C-alpha positions in Angstrom: 0.0 0.0 0.0 3.0 2.3 -0.4 1.5 3.9 -3.4 -1.6 4.8 -1.4 0.6 6.6 1.2 2.4 8.4 -1.6 -0.8 9.5 -3.2 -2.2 10.8 0.1 1.1 12.6 0.8 0.9 14.5 -2.5 -2.8 15.1 -2.1 -2.1 16.8 1.3 0.7 18.9 -0.2 -1.3 20.0 -3.2 -4.4 20.8 -1.0 -2.3 23.1 1.2 -0.8 24.8 -1.8 -4.2 25.1 -3.5 -5.7 26.6 -0.4 -2.9 29.1 -0.1 -3.4 30.1 -3.7 -6.5 31.9 -2.7 -4.3 34.4 -0.8 -2.9 36.9 -3.4 0.8 36.4 -2.6 3.6 35.3 -4.9 5.3 32.2 -3.5 6.5 28.7 -4.3 7.8 25.8 -2.2 10.7 23.5 -2.9 10.5 19.7 -2.6 11.4 19.1 1.1 12.9 15.7 0.3 15.3 17.3 -2.3 16.3 20.1 0.1 17.1 17.5 2.8 19.1 15.3 0.4 21.2 18.1 -1.0 21.7 19.9 2.4 23.4 16.7 3.6 25.8 16.8 0.6 24.2 14.1 -1.5 23.1 14.2 -5.1 19.4 14.4 -6.0 18.1 13.0 -9.3 14.8 11.9 -10.7 13.8 8.7 -12.3 10.8 8.0 -14.5 8.4 5.3 -13.3 5.0 4.2 -14.4 3.6 6.4 -11.6 5.6 9.4 -12.8 8.9 11.0 -11.9 10.3 9.9 -8.5 13.0 11.7 -6.6 16.1 9.8 -5.7 18.9 10.6 -3.2 22.3 9.2 -4.3 24.9 8.4 -1.6 28.7 8.2 -1.7 28.9 4.4 -1.8 26.8 4.3 -5.0 23.6 3.3 -3.3 20.5 5.3 -3.4 17.0 5.7 -2.0 13.7 7.3 -2.9 14.1 10.8 -1.5 10.8 10.9 0.4 11.6 7.5 2.0 15.0 8.9 3.0 13.5 12.0 4.5 10.9 10.1 6.4 13.6 7.7 7.8 12.3 4.6 6.0 15.5 4.0 4.1 19.3 4.5 4.4 19.2 5.7 8.0 23.0 5.5 8.2 23.2 8.6 6.0 20.6 10.6 7.8 21.2 13.8 9.7 20.1 12.1 13.0 22.7 9.3 12.7 25.4 11.8 11.7 24.8 13.8 14.8 24.7 10.7 17.0 21.0 10.7 17.7 18.6 7.8 17.6 15.8 8.1 15.1 12.5 6.6 14.2 9.6 7.2 11.8 6.3 8.4 13.3 2.8 8.9 11.9 1.6 12.2 13.3 0.2 14.9 11.0 0.7 17.6 13.6 4.4 16.7 14.3 5.1 16.1 10.6 3.4 19.3 9.4 6.9 20.9 8.9 7.4 18.8 5.8 3.7 18.8 4.8 3.3 15.1 5.4 1.5 12.7 7.8 4.7 10.6 8.3 8.2 11.8 9.1 11.5 11.0 10.8 12.2 12.3 14.2 15.6 12.6 15.9 15.5 11.5 19.6 17.6 14.0 21.5 19.6 13.2 24.7 16.7 14.3 26.9 14.2 12.1 25.1 12.7 15.0 23.1 11.6 14.0 19.6 12.1 16.6 16.8 11.3 16.3 13.1 14.6 16.1 11.3 14.1 18.9 8.8 12.9 21.2 11.5 15.9 20.3 13.7 18.1 21.2 10.8 16.2 24.5 10.2 15.6 23.8 6.6 13.8 26.4 4.5 11.5 25.2 1.7 10.7 28.6 0.3 11.5 29.1 -3.3 13.9 32.0 -3.2 15.9 34.1 -0.7 15.9 37.8 0.1 17.7 39.6 -2.6 16.8 37.3 -5.5 14.2 39.7 -6.9 11.2 37.5 -6.1 8.8 38.5 -3.4 7.9 35.0 -1.9 5.9 33.9 1.1 7.7 35.0 4.3 9.2 38.1 2.7 7.6 41.6 3.1 8.4 45.2 2.7 9.5 45.2 6.3 12.1 42.3 6.2 13.0 42.3 2.6 12.3 45.7 0.8 14.6 44.8 -2.1 12.3 42.0 -3.2 9.1 43.4 -1.9 9.0 47.2 -2.5 6.3 49.4 -1.0 2.9 48.5 -2.6 3.8 44.8 -3.3 1.4 42.0 -2.5 3.3 40.8 0.5 0.5 40.4 3.0 1.0 43.7 4.9 -0.4 47.2 4.5 2.8 49.3 4.7 1.0 52.7 4.4 4.0 54.3 2.7 3.3 57.6 0.8 4.8 56.6 -2.5 2.1 57.2 -5.1 1.1 53.5 -5.1 -2.1 52.2 -3.5 -1.1 49.1 -1.6 -3.7 46.4 -2.6 -3.0 44.6 0.7 -4.5 47.6 2.6 -7.9 47.2 0.8 -7.8 43.4 1.2 -7.1 43.7 4.9 -9.7 46.4 5.4 -7.1 49.1 6.2 -7.7 51.5 3.3 -7.4 54.5 5.6 -3.8 53.6 6.5 -2.6 54.3 2.9 -3.2 57.8 1.7 -2.4 56.7 -1.8 -5.6 54.8 -1.9 -7.7 57.9 -1.5 -8.9 59.6 -4.7 -8.6 63.4 -4.8 -11.8 65.3 -4.0 -13.7 66.7 -7.1 -15.3 70.2 -6.8 -18.1 71.1 -9.2 -19.5 74.7 -9.3 -22.6 75.7 -11.2 -23.3 79.3 -12.5 -26.6 79.5 -10.5 -26.0 78.2 -7.1 -22.4 77.6 -5.9 -22.0 74.2 -4.6 -19.3 71.7 -3.8 -19.6 68.1 -4.7 -17.1 65.7 -3.1 -16.5 62.4 -4.7 -15.4 59.9 -2.1 -13.1 57.0 -3.0 -15.0 53.8 -3.8 -13.4 50.8 -2.2 -14.5 47.4 -3.3 -15.3 45.1 -0.4 -12.4 42.8 0.3 -12.5 39.3 1.6 -11.2 39.2 5.3 -8.0 37.2 5.8 -9.8 34.8 8.2 -11.8 33.5 5.2 -8.6 32.3 3.6 -7.4 30.8 6.8 -10.8 28.9 7.2 -10.4 27.6 3.6 -6.9 26.3 4.5 -8.2 24.6 7.6 -11.2 23.0 5.9 -9.1 21.5 3.1 -6.5 20.3 5.6 -9.2 18.6 7.7 -10.7 16.9 4.7 -7.4 15.6 3.6 -6.5 14.2 7.0 -9.9 12.6 7.2 -9.3 11.0 3.9 -6.0 9.6 5.1 -7.5 8.2 8.2 -10.2 6.5 6.2 -7.6 4.9 3.9 -5.8 3.6 7.0 -9.0 2.0 8.4 -9.6 0.3 5.1 -6.0 -0.9 4.9 
């Protein structure tokens, strides 16, 4: 039933990404198994199978393992980060503890005090596609922490309120139109020849979807996927 687990894993990953796509931010995520393999100094390749391309981590002795099996501690543990650091390790099935790699199964290193930490989290791996300074405003980067990639007015999830001639779309989306003066249209004065009068045209702001709606969407999809996984396990 390994193929069922693999299918569920990718369903979970794609569901999270699909849910996040409702939020107007530019971002991408790297393959966690590839990042783990290459961070340890091994070579990552792909091989074509009947089920599609599969990631492979190649080790110095010429052996290899499917990259996700290696990341989850199911194969070639002697090359794992845990073993290199002298920790014991095991594979667990816990969607909450394994959420760092977007999976319901993962490898944990058992520290000296008995604490169990997911291996990629212990290594501090970053799966974001891009780094500050590469010209791409990705998830986790904002005008505050990376202005070179996310200049004022970018879709970065925050309303910066900077007076720069650009109406920050995040201000309208978050319901903070009044915090960005660039979003206000100039008043229009109309005077007739009979009765002097002033007509002020107020800025029209389209109603925006509150951020909590996106968070609810993410939560609902995640719950549905976890429910699907639990049903498959019951059947198995």
